[in-house]
LOKOL-309680 format. One line per 3 residues: their letters; for each residue x, y, z of C-alpha. Coordinates in nm, 4 decimals. Example, Ala and Ser with C-alpha at 12.3 -4.5 7.8 and 13.67 -1.06 7.14 Angstrom:
# LOKOL-309680
as = 1.2300/-0.4500/0.7800  1.3670/-0.1060/0.7140
***
This chain:
# LOKOL-309680
xxx = 3.2945/1.6275/-4.8590  3.3377/1.9244/-4.6338  2.9641/1.9427/-4.5752
xxx = 2.9631/1.5771/-4.4611  3.2161/1.6498/-4.1921  3.0229/1.9523/-4.0834
xxx = 2.7065/1.7462/-4.0565  2.8882/1.4735/-3.8641  3.0329/1.7331/-3.6296
xxx = 2.6894/1.8885/-3.5805  2.5360/1.5447/-3.4992  2.8117/1.4710/-3.2431
xxx = 2.8101/1.8103/-3.0789  2.4402/1.8885/-3.0831  2.2420/1.5766/-3.1706
xxx = 2.3782/1.3315/-2.9216  2.3479/1.5631/-2.6158  1.9929/1.6553/-2.7173
xxx = 1.8919/1.2829/-2.7500  2.0541/1.1971/-2.4092  1.8880/1.5012/-2.2513
xxx = 1.5424/1.3947/-2.3730  1.6094/1.0373/-2.2630  1.7153/1.1525/-1.9138
xxx = 1.4069/1.3681/-1.8698  1.1836/1.0787/-1.9694  1.3700/0.8484/-1.7267
xxx = 1.3265/1.1011/-1.4434  0.9506/1.1230/-1.5095  0.9286/0.7418/-1.5097
xxx = 1.1154/0.7277/-1.1766  0.8820/0.9949/-1.0209  0.5793/0.7951/-1.1394
xxx = 0.7229/0.4725/-0.9861  0.7860/0.6517/-0.6582  0.4377/0.7918/-0.6365
xxx = 0.2863/0.4529/-0.7137  0.4962/0.2965/-0.4392  0.3836/0.5553/-0.1829
xxx = 0.0155/0.4976/-0.2746  0.0544/0.1239/-0.2525  0.2266/0.1655/0.0861
xxx = -0.0548/0.3846/0.2152  -0.3199/0.1369/0.0989  -0.1378/-0.1534/0.2516
xxx = -0.1000/0.0270/0.5884  -0.4740/0.1109/0.5859  -0.5720/-0.2502/0.5151
xxx = -0.3367/-0.3734/0.7890  -0.4968/-0.1401/1.0389  -0.8402/-0.2637/0.9406
xxx = -0.7404/-0.6236/0.9755  -0.5784/-0.5530/1.3142  -0.8966/-0.3910/1.4412
xxx = -1.0987/-0.6873/1.3127  -0.8685/-0.9326/1.4851  -0.8864/-0.7335/1.8044
xxx = -1.2696/-0.7541/1.8046  -1.2591/-1.1249/1.7425  -1.0074/-1.1765/2.0235
xxx = -1.2346/-0.9871/2.2605  -1.5231/-1.2088/2.1634  -1.3161/-1.5256/2.2174
xxx = -1.2062/-1.3977/2.5634  -1.5748/-1.3526/2.6545  -1.6641/-1.6944/2.5300
xxx = -1.3757/-1.8502/2.7244  -1.4908/-1.6711/3.0350  -1.8506/-1.7922/2.9840
xxx = -1.7297/-2.1509/2.9267  -1.5044/-2.1537/3.2371  -1.7092/-1.9442/3.4805
xxx = -1.9635/-2.1787/3.6349  -2.1406/-1.8976/3.8278  -2.2218/-1.6883/3.5155
xxx = -2.5607/-1.6822/3.3674  -2.4633/-1.8463/3.0342  -2.7886/-1.7811/2.8487
xxx = -2.7823/-1.4071/2.9331  -2.4209/-1.3745/2.8155  -2.4920/-1.5526/2.4853
xxx = -2.7926/-1.3322/2.4229  -2.5911/-1.0178/2.5022  -2.3300/-1.1341/2.2471
xxx = -2.5961/-1.1909/1.9859  -2.7199/-0.8375/2.0323  -2.3730/-0.6839/1.9720
xxx = -2.2965/-0.5799/1.6165  -2.0234/-0.7865/1.4495  -1.8551/-0.5105/1.2536
***
């Protein structure tokens, strides 16, 4: 019976702290992984947003040119349209 108490005492004093220590270390690694994944996702999202913004800016420039062509009666419309066709779309 004395050995059973010793084993129980050993499990409480040594076993439980070891189990919680391992669990805490695993939880910390999981949190670090989640943080790194969040940072990568944020970087990718920012890059895509910048690409979309640049694309929208190019489209807005083209629309401004087309508006100017449509409203400016003195402009050579055919030459402007041909110039726009020659520009890369990117």
